[in-house]
VEXNUBA-580424 format. One record per residue (C-alpha): residue number from 0; residue in one letter; chain; x, y negated, z negated. Coordinates in nm, 4 decimals. Example, Ala and Ser with C-alpha at 12.3 -4.5 7.8 and 13.67 -1.06 7.14 Angstrom:
! VEXNUBA-580424
+-----+---------+--------+----------+----------+----------+
: num : residuo : cadena :       px :       py :       pz :
+-----+---------+--------+----------+----------+----------+
:   0 :       A :      A :   1.2300 :   0.4500 :  -0.7800 :
:   1 :       S :      A :   1.3670 :   0.1060 :  -0.7140 :
+-----+---------+--------+----------+----------+----------+
! end
This chain:
! VEXNUBA-580424
+-----+---------+--------+----------+----------+----------+
: num : residuo : cadena :       px :       py :       pz :
+-----+---------+--------+----------+----------+----------+
:   0 :       M :      A :   7.6210 :  -9.5629 : -10.2026 :
:   1 :       K :      A :   7.5985 :  -9.9121 : -10.3489 :
:   2 :       K :      A :   7.9428 : -10.0604 : -10.3638 :
:   3 :       L :      A :   8.1230 : -10.3217 : -10.5683 :
:   4 :       K :      A :   8.2979 : -10.5887 : -10.3617 :
:   5 :       V :      A :   8.6736 : -10.6140 : -10.4102 :
:   6 :       A :      A :   8.9107 : -10.9068 : -10.3533 :
:   7 :       S :      A :   9.2705 : -10.7881 : -10.3331 :
:   8 :       F :      A :   9.5530 : -11.0350 : -10.3989 :
:   9 :       F :      A :   9.9199 : -10.9403 : -10.3418 :
:  10 :       C :      A :   9.7688 : -10.6499 : -10.1469 :
:  11 :       G :      A :  10.0978 : -10.5489 :  -9.9834 :
:  12 :       C :      A :  10.0614 : -10.2584 :  -9.7456 :
:  13 :       G :      A :   9.7500 : -10.1413 :  -9.9291 :
:  14 :       G :      A :   9.8397 :  -9.8739 : -10.1857 :
:  15 :       S :      A :   9.6026 : -10.0152 : -10.4462 :
:  16 :       D :      A :   9.3302 : -10.0792 : -10.1896 :
:  17 :       L :      A :   9.3396 :  -9.7247 : -10.0549 :
:  18 :       G :      A :   9.3235 :  -9.5949 : -10.4099 :
:  19 :       I :      A :   9.0190 :  -9.7997 : -10.5049 :
:  20 :       I :      A :   8.8316 :  -9.7058 : -10.1864 :
:  21 :       G :      A :   8.9149 :  -9.3347 : -10.1999 :
:  22 :       D :      A :   8.8243 :  -9.0951 :  -9.9180 :
:  23 :       F :      A :   9.1741 :  -8.9592 :  -9.8496 :
:  24 :       D :      A :   9.3710 :  -8.6352 :  -9.8778 :
:  25 :       Y :      A :   9.6972 :  -8.5826 : -10.0621 :
:  26 :       L :      A :   9.8791 :  -8.2533 : -10.1177 :
:  27 :       G :      A :   9.5734 :  -8.0482 : -10.0299 :
:  28 :       K :      A :   9.3373 :  -8.2361 : -10.2609 :
:  29 :       Y :      A :   9.0561 :  -8.4657 : -10.1478 :
:  30 :       Y :      A :   9.0158 :  -8.7916 : -10.3394 :
:  31 :       N :      A :   8.6533 :  -8.8747 : -10.2796 :
:  32 :       E :      A :   8.5064 :  -9.2062 : -10.1770 :
:  33 :       L :      A :   8.4499 :  -9.4454 : -10.4680 :
:  34 :       P :      A :   8.1852 :  -9.7197 : -10.5090 :
:  35 :       F :      A :   8.4118 : -10.0035 : -10.3966 :
:  36 :       E :      A :   8.4673 : -10.1898 : -10.0712 :
:  37 :       I :      A :   8.7320 : -10.4471 :  -9.9812 :
:  38 :       N :      A :   8.5873 : -10.7779 :  -9.8628 :
:  39 :       Y :      A :   8.9009 : -10.9906 :  -9.9034 :
:  40 :       A :      A :   9.2726 : -10.9116 :  -9.8974 :
:  41 :       L :      A :   9.5733 : -11.1436 :  -9.9062 :
:  42 :       D :      A :   9.9511 : -11.1123 :  -9.8982 :
:  43 :       I :      A :  10.2332 : -11.3515 :  -9.8136 :
:  44 :       D :      A :  10.4417 : -11.0859 :  -9.6347 :
:  45 :       K :      A :  10.3511 : -11.0751 :  -9.2641 :
:  46 :       F :      A :  10.5014 : -10.7296 :  -9.2193 :
:  47 :       A :      A :  10.2978 : -10.5881 :  -9.5088 :
:  48 :       V :      A :   9.9856 : -10.7464 :  -9.3599 :
:  49 :       K :      A :  10.0661 : -10.5801 :  -9.0272 :
:  50 :       T :      A :  10.0782 : -10.2401 :  -9.1966 :
:  51 :       Y :      A :   9.7635 : -10.3134 :  -9.3962 :
:  52 :       N :      A :   9.5674 : -10.4099 :  -9.0873 :
:  53 :       Q :      A :   9.6746 : -10.0929 :  -8.9099 :
:  54 :       N :      A :   9.5186 :  -9.8808 :  -9.1849 :
:  55 :       F :      A :   9.2068 : -10.0624 :  -9.3088 :
:  56 :       K :      A :   8.8774 : -10.1723 :  -9.1576 :
:  57 :       H :      A :   8.8753 : -10.5059 :  -9.3377 :
:  58 :       P :      A :   9.1724 : -10.7169 :  -9.2238 :
:  59 :       A :      A :   9.4130 : -10.8768 :  -9.4671 :
:  60 :       I :      A :   9.5095 : -11.2426 :  -9.4396 :
:  61 :       C :      A :   9.8725 : -11.3513 :  -9.4397 :
:  62 :       G :      A :   9.8994 : -11.6433 :  -9.6785 :
:  63 :       D :      A :  10.0177 : -11.7808 : -10.0120 :
:  64 :       I :      A :   9.7890 : -11.7277 : -10.3116 :
:  65 :       K :      A :   9.8723 : -12.0807 : -10.4260 :
:  66 :       D :      A :   9.7000 : -12.2153 : -10.1134 :
:  67 :       V :      A :   9.3737 : -12.0241 : -10.1620 :
:  68 :       E :      A :   9.0665 : -12.2482 : -10.1869 :
:  69 :       I :      A :   8.9083 : -12.0540 : -10.4698 :
:  70 :       E :      A :   8.5695 : -12.2243 : -10.4554 :
:  71 :       H :      A :   8.5333 : -12.1180 : -10.0914 :
:  72 :       L :      A :   8.5925 : -11.7486 : -10.1592 :
:  73 :       S :      A :   8.2885 : -11.5262 : -10.1177 :
:  74 :       D :      A :   8.1678 : -11.3784 : -10.4449 :
:  75 :       F :      A :   8.3218 : -11.0460 : -10.5426 :
:  76 :       D :      A :   8.2891 : -10.7955 : -10.8265 :
:  77 :       V :      A :   8.6458 : -10.6747 : -10.8694 :
:  78 :       L :      A :   8.9798 : -10.8544 : -10.8524 :
:  79 :       L :      A :   9.2897 : -10.6497 : -10.7683 :
:  80 :       G :      A :   9.6255 : -10.8103 : -10.8306 :
:  81 :       G :      A :   9.9610 : -10.6365 : -10.8482 :
:  82 :       F :      A :  10.1406 : -10.9648 : -10.9159 :
:  83 :       P :      A :  10.5152 : -10.9805 : -10.8341 :
:  84 :       C :      A :  10.7315 : -10.7913 : -11.0788 :
:  85 :       Q :      A :  11.0911 : -10.8859 : -10.9928 :
:  86 :       S :      A :  11.1139 : -11.1362 : -11.2777 :
:  87 :       F :      A :  11.0085 : -10.8716 : -11.5305 :
:  88 :       S :      A :  11.2454 : -10.5958 : -11.4203 :
:  89 :       T :      A :  11.4662 : -10.4393 : -11.6865 :
:  90 :       I :      A :  11.7338 : -10.3675 : -11.4249 :
:  91 :       N :      A :  11.8363 : -10.7324 : -11.4409 :
:  92 :       P :      A :  11.7287 : -10.8659 : -11.7815 :
:  93 :       T :      A :  11.9083 : -11.1983 : -11.7222 :
:  94 :       K :      A :  11.6535 : -11.3117 : -11.4646 :
:  95 :       D :      A :  11.4475 : -11.6180 : -11.5472 :
:  96 :       T :      A :  11.1083 : -11.4993 : -11.6709 :
:  97 :       N :      A :  10.9653 : -11.8467 : -11.6216 :
:  98 :       D :      A :  11.0461 : -11.8745 : -11.2527 :
:  99 :       E :      A :  10.7841 : -11.9343 : -10.9858 :
: 100 :       R :      A :  10.7236 : -11.5668 : -10.9144 :
: 101 :       A :      A :  10.6860 : -11.4835 : -11.2837 :
: 102 :       N :      A :  10.4069 : -11.7391 : -11.3124 :
: 103 :       L :      A :  10.2043 : -11.6199 : -11.0143 :
: 104 :       Y :      A :   9.9770 : -11.4289 : -11.2515 :
: 105 :       K :      A :   9.8448 : -11.7715 : -11.3517 :
: 106 :       Q :      A :   9.6877 : -11.7947 : -11.0063 :
: 107 :       L :      A :   9.4935 : -11.4798 : -11.0861 :
: 108 :       V :      A :   9.3819 : -11.6296 : -11.4174 :
: 109 :       K :      A :   9.2609 : -11.9374 : -11.2315 :
: 110 :       I :      A :   9.0660 : -11.7256 : -10.9826 :
: 111 :       L :      A :   8.9083 : -11.5224 : -11.2633 :
: 112 :       K :      A :   8.8060 : -11.8365 : -11.4475 :
: 113 :       I :      A :   8.6273 : -11.9796 : -11.1445 :
: 114 :       K :      A :   8.4834 : -11.6689 : -10.9755 :
: 115 :       Q :      A :   8.4138 : -11.4568 : -11.2881 :
: 116 :       P :      A :   8.4097 : -11.1125 : -11.1240 :
: 117 :       K :      A :   8.2947 : -10.8203 : -11.3368 :
: 118 :       I :      A :   8.6335 : -10.6479 : -11.3467 :
: 119 :       F :      A :   8.9996 : -10.7066 : -11.2756 :
: 120 :       I :      A :   9.2903 : -10.4636 : -11.2380 :
: 121 :       C :      A :   9.6551 : -10.5743 : -11.2477 :
: 122 :       E :      A :   9.9756 : -10.3731 : -11.2335 :
: 123 :       N :      A :  10.3372 : -10.4460 : -11.3172 :
: 124 :       V :      A :  10.6682 : -10.2902 : -11.4199 :
: 125 :       K :      A :  10.7405 : -10.1348 : -11.7575 :
: 126 :       G :      A :  10.9776 : -10.4217 : -11.8389 :
: 127 :       L :      A :  10.6817 : -10.6524 : -11.8848 :
: 128 :       M :      A :  10.6154 : -10.4731 : -12.2138 :
: 129 :       T :      A :  10.9625 : -10.5154 : -12.3606 :
: 130 :       L :      A :  11.1070 : -10.8444 : -12.2355 :
: 131 :       Q :      A :  11.1332 : -11.1091 : -12.5064 :
: 132 :       K :      A :  11.0139 : -10.8421 : -12.7521 :
: 133 :       G :      A :  10.6717 : -10.8196 : -12.5897 :
: 134 :       E :      A :  10.5965 : -11.1906 : -12.6094 :
: 135 :       I :      A :  10.5590 : -11.2259 : -12.2304 :
: 136 :       L :      A :  10.2964 : -10.9503 : -12.2154 :
: 137 :       K :      A :  10.1167 : -11.0955 : -12.5173 :
: 138 :       K :      A :  10.1012 : -11.4345 : -12.3456 :
: 139 :       I :      A :   9.9642 : -11.2855 : -12.0234 :
: 140 :       L :      A :   9.6984 : -11.0823 : -12.2056 :
: 141 :       T :      A :   9.5914 : -11.3867 : -12.4061 :
: 142 :       E :      A :   9.5465 : -11.5917 : -12.0897 :
: 143 :       F :      A :   9.3335 : -11.3218 : -11.9288 :
: 144 :       E :      A :   9.1215 : -11.2967 : -12.2440 :
: 145 :       S :      A :   9.0790 : -11.6740 : -12.2591 :
: 146 :       V :      A :   8.8799 : -11.6789 : -11.9336 :
: 147 :       G :      A :   8.6197 : -11.4330 : -12.0596 :
: 148 :       Y :      A :   8.7527 : -11.0769 : -12.0380 :
: 149 :       Q :      A :   8.7927 : -10.7817 : -12.2705 :
: 150 :       V :      A :   9.1412 : -10.6630 : -12.1787 :
: 151 :       E :      A :   9.3014 : -10.3212 : -12.2117 :
: 152 :       F :      A :   9.6490 : -10.2161 : -12.1023 :
: 153 :       K :      A :   9.8446 :  -9.8937 : -12.0827 :
: 154 :       L :      A :  10.1740 :  -9.7653 : -11.9506 :
: 155 :       L :      A :  10.1028 :  -9.4847 : -11.7044 :
: 156 :       L :      A :  10.3463 :  -9.2271 : -11.5664 :
: 157 :       A :      A :  10.2725 :  -9.1268 : -11.2082 :
: 158 :       S :      A :  10.3959 :  -8.7720 : -11.2800 :
: 159 :       N :      A :  10.0985 :  -8.7205 : -11.5092 :
: 160 :       F :      A :   9.8512 :  -8.7738 : -11.2260 :
: 161 :       G :      A :   9.9764 :  -8.5281 : -10.9657 :
: 162 :       I :      A :  10.2449 :  -8.7477 : -10.8073 :
: 163 :       P :      A :  10.6022 :  -8.6093 : -10.7780 :
: 164 :       Q :      A :  10.7655 :  -8.9250 : -10.9149 :
: 165 :       K :      A :  10.8733 :  -9.0484 : -11.2593 :
: 166 :       R :      A :  10.7299 :  -9.3930 : -11.1976 :
: 167 :       E :      A :  10.6153 :  -9.5860 : -11.5043 :
: 168 :       R :      A :  10.3946 :  -9.8891 : -11.4562 :
: 169 :       I :      A :  10.1774 : -10.0948 : -11.6858 :
: 170 :       F :      A :   9.8132 : -10.1390 : -11.5836 :
: 171 :       I :      A :   9.6029 : -10.4214 : -11.7228 :
: 172 :       V :      A :   9.2260 : -10.3853 : -11.6875 :
: 173 :       G :      A :   8.9747 : -10.6527 : -11.7833 :
: 174 :       V :      A :   8.5962 : -10.6265 : -11.8067 :
: 175 :       R :      A :   8.3897 : -10.9440 : -11.8376 :
: 176 :       K :      A :   8.2874 : -10.9770 : -12.1993 :
: 177 :       D :      A :   7.9183 : -11.0404 : -12.1371 :
: 178 :       L :      A :   7.8853 : -10.6946 : -11.9775 :
: 179 :       N :      A :   7.9563 : -10.5313 : -12.3149 :
: 180 :       L :      A :   8.1388 : -10.2404 : -12.1558 :
: 181 :       T :      A :   8.4438 : -10.0637 : -12.2965 :
: 182 :       F :      A :   8.6935 :  -9.9317 : -12.0459 :
: 183 :       K :      A :   8.9043 :  -9.6274 : -12.1262 :
: 184 :       F :      A :   9.2005 :  -9.5254 : -11.9150 :
: 185 :       P :      A :   9.1709 :  -9.1916 : -11.7360 :
: 186 :       N :      A :   9.2892 :  -8.8703 : -11.8929 :
: 187 :       E :      A :   9.6121 :  -8.7315 : -11.7542 :
: 188 :       T :      A :   9.5651 :  -8.4478 : -11.5079 :
: 189 :       H :      A :   9.9227 :  -8.3110 : -11.5144 :
: 190 :       S :      A :  10.1980 :  -8.2660 : -11.7710 :
: 191 :       E :      A :  10.5593 :  -8.1516 : -11.7848 :
: 192 :       N :      A :  10.4525 :  -7.8521 : -11.9894 :
: 193 :       A :      A :  10.1114 :  -7.7597 : -11.8545 :
: 194 :       E :      A :   9.8338 :  -7.7100 : -12.1085 :
: 195 :       L :      A :   9.4785 :  -7.5856 : -12.0731 :
: 196 :       Y :      A :   9.3493 :  -7.9266 : -11.9699 :
: 197 :       T :      A :   9.6355 :  -8.0225 : -11.7387 :
: 198 :       E :      A :   9.8297 :  -7.8818 : -11.4468 :
: 199 :       K :      A :  10.2074 :  -7.8680 : -11.4302 :
: 200 :       W :      A :  10.3898 :  -8.1656 : -11.2784 :
: 201 :       V :      A :  10.4052 :  -8.1548 : -10.8994 :
: 202 :       A :      A :  10.7559 :  -8.0694 : -10.7764 :
: 203 :       L :      A :  10.9349 :  -8.2828 : -10.5195 :
: 204 :       K :      A :  10.9549 :  -7.9846 : -10.2847 :
: 205 :       N :      A :  10.5833 :  -8.0250 : -10.2197 :
: 206 :       V :      A :  10.6520 :  -8.3379 : -10.0142 :
: 207 :       I :      A :  11.0101 :  -8.2561 :  -9.9049 :
: 208 :       P :      A :  11.0125 :  -7.8924 :  -9.7966 :
: 209 :       S :      A :  11.3624 :  -7.9115 :  -9.6437 :
: 210 :       L :      A :  11.6791 :  -8.0976 :  -9.7361 :
: 211 :       T :      A :  11.8112 :  -8.0732 :  -9.3811 :
: 212 :       I :      A :  11.6634 :  -8.3008 :  -9.1148 :
: 213 :       D :      A :  11.7649 :  -8.3752 :  -8.7566 :
: 214 :       E :      A :  11.7723 :  -8.7557 :  -8.7757 :
: 215 :       Q :      A :  12.1371 :  -8.8387 :  -8.8407 :
: 216 :       K :      A :  12.0749 :  -9.2039 :  -8.9319 :
: 217 :       Y :      A :  11.9501 :  -9.0987 :  -9.2749 :
: 218 :       Y :      A :  12.2744 :  -8.9223 :  -9.3709 :
: 219 :       F :      A :  12.5477 :  -9.1016 :  -9.5647 :
: 220 :       S :      A :  12.8827 :  -9.1343 :  -9.3908 :
: 221 :       E :      A :  13.1982 :  -8.9638 :  -9.5130 :
: 222 :       K :      A :  13.3284 :  -9.3100 :  -9.6021 :
: 223 :       A :      A :  13.0276 :  -9.3676 :  -9.8298 :
: 224 :       V :      A :  13.0861 :  -9.0344 :  -9.9995 :
: 225 :       Q :      A :  13.4529 :  -9.1155 : -10.0581 :
: 226 :       G :      A :  13.3541 :  -9.4572 : -10.1923 :
: 227 :       M :      A :  13.1285 :  -9.2856 : -10.4436 :
: 228 :       K :      A :  13.4065 :  -9.0512 : -10.5537 :
: 229 :       N :      A :  13.6446 :  -9.3442 : -10.6047 :
: 230 :       A :      A :  13.3955 :  -9.5569 : -10.7950 :
: 231 :       K :      A :  13.4359 :  -9.6430 : -11.1609 :
: 232 :       N :      A :  13.3084 :  -9.3861 : -11.4055 :
: 233 :       N :      A :  13.0545 :  -9.6264 : -11.5524 :
: 234 :       M :      A :  12.8725 :  -9.6608 : -11.2193 :
: 235 :       K :      A :  12.5725 :  -9.4541 : -11.1196 :
: 236 :       R :      A :  12.7014 :  -9.2077 : -10.8661 :
: 237 :       G :      A :  12.5160 :  -8.9735 : -10.6331 :
: 238 :       V :      A :  12.1802 :  -8.9756 : -10.8135 :
: 239 :       W :      A :  12.0589 :  -8.6720 : -10.6210 :
: 240 :       Q :      A :  11.7153 :  -8.5304 : -10.6808 :
: 241 :       D :      A :  11.6295 :  -8.1685 : -10.7576 :
: 242 :       L :      A :  11.3457 :  -8.0514 : -10.5306 :
: 243 :       E :      A :  11.2189 :  -7.8323 : -10.8142 :
: 244 :       G :      A :  11.1700 :  -8.1384 : -11.0340 :
: 245 :       Q :      A :  11.0389 :  -8.4945 : -11.0194 :
: 246 :       C :      A :  11.1834 :  -8.7818 : -10.8201 :
: 247 :       L :      A :  11.3099 :  -9.0964 : -10.9890 :
: 248 :       T :      A :  11.1261 :  -9.4181 : -10.9075 :
: 249 :       I :      A :  11.1059 :  -9.5037 : -10.5397 :
: 250 :       T :      A :  11.2304 :  -9.8621 : -10.5028 :
: 251 :       S :      A :  11.1794 : -10.1318 : -10.2404 :
: 252 :       H :      A :  11.5434 : -10.1266 : -10.1271 :
: 253 :       L :      A :  11.5916 :  -9.7649 : -10.0212 :
: 254 :       S :      A :  11.7183 :  -9.8894 :  -9.6864 :
: 255 :       K :      A :  12.0197 : -10.0239 :  -9.8764 :
: 256 :       A :      A :  12.0505 :  -9.7166 : -10.0951 :
: 257 :       S :      A :  12.4079 :  -9.6589 : -10.1937 :
: 258 :       L :      A :  12.5661 :  -9.3532 : -10.3480 :
: 259 :       N :      A :  12.6865 :  -9.5933 : -10.6201 :
: 260 :       S :      A :  12.3423 :  -9.7106 : -10.7287 :
: 261 :       R :      A :  12.0361 :  -9.6140 : -10.9290 :
: 262 :       D :      A :  11.8471 :  -9.5256 : -10.6116 :
: 263 :       P :      A :  11.7558 :  -9.1590 : -10.5750 :
: 264 :       V :      A :  11.9150 :  -8.9648 : -10.2882 :
: 265 :       L :      A :  11.9217 :  -8.6052 : -10.1675 :
: 266 :       L :      A :  12.2201 :  -8.3711 : -10.1823 :
: 267 :       V :      A :  12.1885 :  -8.1635 :  -9.8662 :
: 268 :       D :      A :  12.5018 :  -7.9510 :  -9.9003 :
: 269 :       P :      A :  12.7060 :  -7.9546 : -10.2254 :
: 270 :       S :      A :  13.0025 :  -7.7664 : -10.0801 :
: 271 :       K :      A :  13.0383 :  -8.0086 :  -9.7886 :
: 272 :       E :      A :  12.9357 :  -8.3149 :  -9.9958 :
: 273 :       I :      A :  12.6579 :  -8.4101 :  -9.7566 :
: 274 :       Y :      A :  12.4034 :  -8.6603 :  -9.8881 :
: 275 :       R :      A :  12.1106 :  -8.8407 :  -9.7264 :
: 276 :       R :      A :  11.8431 :  -9.0996 :  -9.7905 :
: 277 :       F :      A :  11.4746 :  -9.0256 :  -9.7991 :
: 278 :       T :      A :  11.2991 :  -9.0999 :  -9.4716 :
: 279 :       P :      A :  11.0204 :  -9.3602 :  -9.4902 :
: 280 :       K :      A :  10.7693 :  -9.0784 :  -9.4408 :
: 281 :       E :      A :  10.9146 :  -8.8885 :  -9.7360 :
: 282 :       A :      A :  10.9216 :  -9.2004 :  -9.9532 :
: 283 :       A :      A :  10.5563 :  -9.2681 :  -9.8685 :
: 284 :       S :      A :  10.4633 :  -8.9114 :  -9.9610 :
: 285 :       I :      A :  10.6462 :  -8.9418 : -10.2932 :
: 286 :       Q :      A :  10.4326 :  -9.2517 : -10.3563 :
: 287 :       S :      A :  10.1170 :  -9.0444 : -10.2796 :
: 288 :       F :      A :  10.0288 :  -9.2043 :  -9.9463 :
: 289 :       P :      A :   9.8399 :  -8.9572 :  -9.7264 :
: 290 :       D :      A :  10.0027 :  -8.8272 :  -9.4094 :
: 291 :       N :      A :   9.7739 :  -9.0325 :  -9.1843 :
: 292 :       F :      A :   9.8808 :  -9.3663 :  -9.3379 :
: 293 :       V :      A :  10.1028 :  -9.5390 :  -9.0818 :
: 294 :       F :      A :  10.3830 :  -9.7940 :  -9.1165 :
: 295 :       P :      A :  10.4124 :  -9.9712 :  -8.7772 :
: 296 :       V :      A :  10.7239 : -10.1615 :  -8.8857 :
: 297 :       S :      A :  11.1006 : -10.1125 :  -8.9086 :
: 298 :       D :      A :  11.2473 :  -9.8716 :  -9.1630 :
: 299 :       I :      A :  11.3705 : -10.1670 :  -9.3694 :
: 300 :       Q :      A :  11.0213 : -10.3147 :  -9.3928 :
: 301 :       A :      A :  10.8603 :  -9.9750 :  -9.4501 :
: 302 :       Y :      A :  11.0893 :  -9.8968 :  -9.7451 :
: 303 :       K :      A :  11.0157 : -10.2388 :  -9.8936 :
: 304 :       Q :      A :  10.6396 : -10.1928 :  -9.8627 :
: 305 :       I :      A :  10.6416 :  -9.8374 :  -9.9952 :
: 306 :       G :      A :  10.8603 :  -9.9246 : -10.2949 :
: 307 :       N :      A :  10.6443 : -10.2228 : -10.3878 :
: 308 :       A :      A :  10.3168 : -10.0329 : -10.3529 :
: 309 :       I :      A :  10.0885 :  -9.9003 : -10.6227 :
: 310 :       P :      A :  10.0569 :  -9.5225 : -10.5732 :
: 311 :       P :      A :   9.7103 :  -9.4681 : -10.4207 :
: 312 :       V :      A :   9.6414 :  -9.1554 : -10.6264 :
: 313 :       L :      A :   9.7199 :  -9.3374 : -10.9507 :
: 314 :       M :      A :   9.4905 :  -9.6265 : -10.8594 :
: 315 :       W :      A :   9.2192 :  -9.3803 : -10.7592 :
: 316 :       H :      A :   9.2064 :  -9.2339 : -11.1095 :
: 317 :       I :      A :   9.1743 :  -9.5792 : -11.2681 :
: 318 :       A :      A :   8.9142 :  -9.6898 : -11.0134 :
: 319 :       K :      A :   8.7104 :  -9.3737 : -11.0673 :
: 320 :       E :      A :   8.6883 :  -9.4455 : -11.4403 :
: 321 :       L :      A :   8.5756 :  -9.8005 : -11.3682 :
: 322 :       G :      A :   8.3237 :  -9.6887 : -11.1090 :
: 323 :       D :      A :   8.1746 :  -9.4320 : -11.3440 :
: 324 :       L :      A :   8.1580 :  -9.6909 : -11.6227 :
: 325 :       V :      A :   7.9738 :  -9.9469 : -11.4107 :
: 326 :       L :      A :   7.7352 :  -9.6928 : -11.2575 :
: 327 :       A :      A :   7.6460 :  -9.5505 : -11.5974 :
: 328 :       S :      A :   7.5797 :  -9.8960 : -11.7397 :
: 329 :       N :      A :   7.3211 : -10.0030 : -11.4804 :
: 330 :       V :      A :   7.5043 : -10.3308 : -11.4342 :
: 331 :       A :      A :   7.3486 : -10.5147 : -11.1401 :
: 332 :       Y :      A :   7.5540 : -10.5143 : -10.8218 :
+-----+---------+--------+----------+----------+----------+
! end
């Protein structure tokens, strides 16, 4: 199989990279190998790089994208870039959307301008679409278009692609204009109310078969439960997840999950008021990482990496559409 070369920036632990490569199993389904190969990966987080290098053949580099010598990069066909999203989060709308992290996408624009790969794929939080009444997103799209790309974007819900999580993320896909190719986002494979062309949403119980586990460190203390009960009524309290339904968004700070927060938790025993956190393994499964993907780091780092990751299954569907488009077009590799 001829393969397109991929350069992955802000690669994290590798959710996007696994998705674009394919060749993995999740919930009894095989996601076949796709016509892409990673030939460059970069992230500033040394712990994420450690996890990445434990799971991929091509090693990631630990470094700052601002220090990359773009002209010295080997040529590549596809740029991946899930640029940092904290500045665009709707959870804290008072954050400065012009801070250093918010402008890191400009580094991707610079790389695209110089290297001119065939395709790029970027991902970010839903808030990017609504902050400043959409003006931030409009600015970002315009800058990507200005360096020679036909750009499409869409808000995708992980639930609609066989993932047991109500995670909404915006994907921005650009195809170099001279290729004269039109990218269309993949059709949804699942829906809340299954129709002829979709399956029903995957229930959380498929990745968490039992509420009770032996590891006591994941249970909330009685003090934490009492603190929740005494909290103000306007606070989120005990956001427990129904195993028959979908999980709320897995975040990067599950290690700090409180019963007085937006973070999803599990209610093990209602009569005894016993709650617990997700284990890192469970959180990874909710994000659609296969069982053989390892996190050789502390729980704190694992939660951070899992919450920041792009769900591999979701990326696989996007990458498959792109792969089919390029193969059908006879674009030279």
